[in-house]
N, C-alpha and C positions, 0 to 999 in steps of 0.2 A: 197308757191307753191301750187296750188290747190289739192286737193284730191277728189277720186270719188270711192264711194260704188256701185259695180256692182253685182246686183242680177239676176241670171238666174232661173226663178222658172219653174222646170220642170213638175210638177203635183201638184196640190191642192186635198188633202186627206181628209180634213174637210173643207167644206165652211163655216161652222159656224164660227170656229176658225179665218180663213180668215176675215171674217167680223168683228169680233170684233177687229182685228188687223187695220184694216182700219179705224176704227172709232177713233183710237187714234194717229197713227203713223205720220200723217202729222204735228200734233202740236209740237211733239218731233223734227221732222227734222228742223221745222221752229226754235223752241227754241234753237238750237245749231248752228243756221245760215245756215243750208243747203237748198239746193233749188233741185227739182225734173227736171231733163234734158230729161229722157225716163221714161214712165210708161205704158208698155205694148205695145210701139209701134210696127208695123209690121215689120219684118226683111225679106231682100231678100238676100237669099246666092249668093254670087259672086265668092267665092274660098274656097277649102277644103270641109270639111263634117260637120261642126258644125253648127246647126241650133238652135239658141235661141228660147225657147217657148213663155216665157212672160218676157222681158228683163226690168230691172229697173235699172237706173243709177240717184245716188244722188251725187250733188257737194258739196263739203266744202272747206273752205278756205286753209286748210293743212290738213296734215293726223293726226296730234294731234287732231284737233277739230272733224275729222272723227271718230278716236277712242274714244273721249270721248262722242260722241253720241252714238256709238254702245254699250259701256259698261255702260251707264248712269243708274241711277236708275230708270229714266223715260221710257227708252226704254225695260228695262229688262223684266217686265212682258209681253210686246209687241212682244219681239222677242221669248219668249216662245211660245206664240201662233203662231207665224209664222212657228217655228220649227216644232211644233206639227200639223200644219195643211197643210203643204206644203213638197214636196220633191225639194230641191232648192241647188244651189250652190251660194256663195257669195265670192268675193274678194275685197281689197282696191288696188286701182290703183292711183300711183303718175302722174301728168301732167308734162309737160315741164317747163324748166326754160327760160323765154324769154331773149335772147342775154347772156345765161349765159357764164362766162369766167370759165377758165379750174380751178381755184381754187373754185369757187362755186362747179362745178361739183364735184371735190375731195371731198369736205367737204358733199355734197348730199350722196355720195356712201360709205362713211367711215361709217361704223357700228360698234358700241360697242360689246364686246362679249356678253354683255346681250341683245342687240338688235337681234344679231345672234341667240342667244338661243330662245328668244321669237318667230322669225320669222320662224326657221328652225325646233328645236328640240320640241317646243310646239306642233305643229300639228301634227309632225311625231310619237312623243312619249307619251307625258306627259299629254296633255288636257283630255284624257278620264279618267285618273285616280283620277281627283278632284272629281267627284260624287263617285267613289267608296271608296276613303279614307274618305270622308264625312259621307256616309252610315255606314262605319264600327264604325266611332265614335257617331253614332247614334244622330247626330246633329237635333236638333229639333227647331221650331219656339220660338223666344223669347229669344234664349241662347245667352250667351257670349262666343266667340270662339277666341283662338290664333291660328294663323299658323306660327309655327317657321320654318325658313328657307324658307321663302314663295316665294322666287325669283320673278318672275314676275308676280305673283299672280294667278296661275291656281287653286290651292286648295282653296284659300282665296274667289274667285269668286263663286266657289261651295258651300262654306261654306255659304257664303251670300244668295244663293238661299234657303237655307235649314232655316236659322233664321229668314227671312222674314223681315218686317218693324220693328217690336218691337226688334229684335236681335241687336247685335252688332259683328263684325268681327275685330280683329287686326291681321296684319301682320308683323312680324319681320324678318330682315334680316342683315347680316354684310357687304353687298354688296352694295354700294349707287348706282351703275349702274342698278342694279336689280330693286331697289326701284324706281329708275327714271322711268323707264318703266312700272313698276306696276302702279304709280300713275297716268299715263295715262288713266288707265281703269275705274277706280272708286272713286270716292269722298266720297264713303258711307264707305270705309274701311280706317281704322287708320293704316296708314303705319309708320313704325319706325325701325330706324336703330339701331341694337343691337345684340348681340352675344348670341347664343343658351345657352352657359356655365354660361351666367349672365344676365338672365331675368329681365328686371327693373320693376317688378310687385310684388306685396305683394302676401304673401301665400294664397291659396283658393280663386285665383281671377274669374278663368273661370270654364264654365261648360263642356267645351272640350277643348282639345289642340292636335292638329293635325300637320304633318309633313309629306312632300313628297318628297322622293328622295334627302333628305339631309344629314342624318344620318351619311353615309358614308364619308362625307368631314367635318365631325366636328373636332375640334382641341382635344377635348376630348369628347367621346361618352359617357361615363358613367356619366359625369358631365352634359351634355346637356340632357339626360334621366331623371337625377335627378331633375333638375331645372325644367322639364315639369310635373312632379308629384307634386313638391312643390306647383306649382301655380294653379294647379286643385282644385276644391272643392271637399270634400267628396262626394262620389257617381259621381263623374266626370269621363268622359272618355277619355282615351288616343288612338289615332290610328297614327302610324308611319309606311310609306312604304320605302322599299329600294329594290333596284333591285335583282332579283334571281340569282342564280349562272349562271356564262357565259356559262356553258355547257348547260343550259336550254334555251340559246338563241342563236340558231344555227347560225343565220346568223352573230351576232357580233362575235361568235367564230371562224367563219371562216376568219373574219377580223382580228382578233387577231393573228390566226396561219399564214396569209398572211404576218402581220407586223413584226412577230419573223423571217420568212424565210427571208425577204428583208432587214430588219434593226437592226435585234437584240432584245434581251430582254429588254432595255431600254424604247423602243419606244412601244413595245408590252405590257410591264406593265404599263406605263402610260395610254394606252387604256383600260386595264383591271381594273383601279382603281375603277371605279363606282360599280363594282360588287364583291368586296372583303367581303361584309357582306351576301352574298347569302348562307348561311348555318344556318337552323333554331337552330341548338346547340348553334354556336356561339352568335346569338342572345337572347338566353335564359340565358346564363352567363353573357352577358352585361346587361340586365336587372335585373338579380340576383345582380349585383355588384352596379346596380343603386337604388335597393330597390323597384323595380317595382313588387309587389307581384301579384300573380294570372296572369301572363302575357300570352297571348296567340298568336301564330306565325301561320298564316295560309298563304298557296300559293293562289294567284290569277291569272288567265290567263289574259294575255296582247297579244298585237299585235305592232309590228313597222312598218311603211309604208312610203316609200319614192319614190318621183316621177321616179327615175332611181338610178342605181348603182353610177353615177358620183355625183348625189345630196347628196346620203348617204356618200360618202367619203368626198365631199367637206364640208358639214355639220361638220364632224368629224374634219377635218384639221382646221376649222376656230374656234372650241371650246377651250377656254383656259383652260378647265377641263380634256381634255382629249388629243388630238395631237396638239393643238395650239401652235404655233411656233417651232414645232419639226421637220418639213419636209420643205426641200427648194422646188422651183417650179421642180426642175427635179426630185427629189424625189415622189413628189405629181403626177406627171405625169406617173411615172413608176407603182405607187400604182394604179391609176385608170384603167391603161391598164392591170394591172394582177388582179384587182378585176372584171373586166368585164367576166373573165372566172370563177374565184374562186366563186362567187356569182351567176352565171349563174341559179343555181338550184332554187333560190328563185323569180326569174323574172316572172310575170306574162304576160299574152298574151297582154295586153296594155302597157307593159314596166316598170308597178310599181313593187318596190322590197318590200316583205313583208314576215315577219318571225315571229316566237313567242319570246315574252319578258316578262316573268312572273315577277310578284313582290311577296316579302313576306311582309305582313303586320301585324305589332305587336298591340295588342289591350289590354288594361286593363283599369279597374274600380277601382277608388281610395276609398279605406276602409274607 
């Protein structure tokens, strides 16, 4: 089924960067089997109030091929030029299935938890943290970097931008579905199925070891951190991010309170699970047990943003790590109705839901 990359370039902020972008982008699109359907064509508004400024539509054979192009090493430097030189929006769109039967439609609409995570949680919460954690690890050009519990690749891709063509990034995760999504994004990253508590690498292998919002879910957090330090080179840098305490994320605290009132402690505590390490003293204790000397824990500001209250609740309901499988349809509808009032204080004028969600980042340098 065909897929389309739709760009709406709202403003050019640096014409020189755009000119550089245009000298190379067409070859990359052709390399990945894409073709331009619209390139700045005139648009005539007939309904609503949306007016594209400079629309661009690129067609690919399917969604996977579109994603391969977007995350490819050939397009990465060009993408950086476009992002630096324009103010724009971009979306992936899937085409229709000609004469699709019900089974085909069901397969197309059935998403794995990893795909839901990547499509909903990554843009709402996690994508912005990749560069932050990479910076905390002081990743530099030419380095060898390991991303532990890499998920669908947000942090690994940020590390790849830092190491450049001479560096190397490996991403490991114990969830094959997560790795399947990650592999669609870059063939320059070595994606491997492995557990954090038993890293399949020799001692002193990496210049930097990083992990983003995974430590909370390790079977053995002390063993996981100990392994990360083991594979670090002397002088190598560790950076591990976890969610800060729930009370510092007021929107999620409101959801937790609502879940407890409606459905009891069991459901509410499942939702609270990602926030269990939001205490610097607890993290220092874990680091000490793992032999992480001279660890530092710092709080970093962050925001959560969803398109609507229903989008926020639907995303959490679909997530296997929080509310997945815990609510039936009637309970979900009740939760959405009640959340409209409970979260109203976090809704902007255009209907977006936004609130603080800070993170704690552990850093350490191996002696």
